[in-house]
Each structure stands twice: as structure tokens, then as C-alpha cells.
C-alpha positions in Angstrom: 197.9 225.0 203.3 198.0 223.1 200.0 199.7 224.5 196.9 198.3 223.3 193.7 201.2 223.0 191.2 198.9 223.3 188.2 198.1 226.9 189.3 201.7 227.8 188.3 200.6 227.8 184.7 197.0 228.8 184.9 197.2 231.5 187.6 200.8 232.3 188.6 199.8 235.1 190.9 197.6 232.9 193.0 200.3 230.1 192.9 203.0 232.4 194.3 200.6 233.9 196.8 199.9 230.4 198.1 203.6 229.5 198.1 204.5 232.7 200.1 201.6 232.1 202.5 202.7 228.5 203.1 206.3 229.6 203.7 205.1 232.2 206.2 202.9 229.7 208.0 205.8 227.2 208.2 208.2 229.8 209.5 205.7 230.9 212.2 205.2 227.2 213.2 209.0 226.7 213.3 209.5 229.8 215.5 206.8 228.8 217.9 208.2 225.3 218.2 211.6 226.8 218.9 210.1 229.2 221.4 208.7 226.3 223.4 212.2 224.7 223.6 214.1 228.0 224.3 212.9 230.1 227.2 214.8 233.2 225.8 212.6 233.3 222.7 209.3 235.1 223.2 206.2 233.6 221.6 204.9 235.7 218.7 201.7 236.6 220.4 203.6 238.3 223.3 204.3 242.0 222.6 207.8 243.2 223.2 208.3 245.6 226.0 208.4 249.3 225.1 211.9 250.7 224.9 213.0 252.8 227.8 213.4 256.5 227.2 217.0 257.7 227.0 218.3 259.7 229.9 218.9 263.4 229.2 222.4 264.6 229.7 223.1 268.0 231.4 225.3 269.2 228.5 226.7 267.6 225.4 230.0 265.9 225.5 233.0 268.1 224.8 234.4 267.8 221.3 238.1 267.3 220.7 239.9 270.0 218.7 241.3 267.3 216.4 237.8 266.2 215.4 236.9 269.7 214.1 237.3 270.3 210.5 239.9 272.9 209.8 241.1 274.4 206.5 244.2 272.7 205.2 247.4 274.6 205.6 248.4 276.5 202.4 251.8 275.5 201.0 254.4 278.2 201.4 255.9 279.5 198.2 259.7 279.3 198.1 261.5 281.9 196.1 264.4 280.6 194.1 
């Protein structure tokens, strides 16, 4: 992809569109080159496996009494 610098003044939207396209193409090329060297990186054209469904629990975990919100204790009035 070639970006024409004179487009920056004549057509700034086309210029920045070309710049962003070029940056995207370079990042894809860099990632694909890194994926060839690192076996843990998947190539971009390989879809990621679907996430496994979460196991259903029989009952929810018990909550501790300290975690419950309680009303603050009212201060006691002291007669003088």
C-alpha cells in the first residue's frame, strides 16, 4: 500500500484512510511472521475454539454473615 503525502492537503480523509489501512496491513503481516516463529500464536485465519460451557452447580455457595449488609448500630444516648 502506498500513501501519497500530497493527499494530506487535498483529501485528508482519503489520506488518513490510507494510513490506517497501511498500519493494519503491517500489523497483520507482523503478527503472521511472529506466528510462524512462535508455535503458541495461532495464525489469523484459524478460528479460536469455542469456549466451554460452565458447569452448573447444585446450589449457590453459602454467603458469610459478615458479607451481608446490616444497618449500622445506633449510638446509645447517655444521660448526664
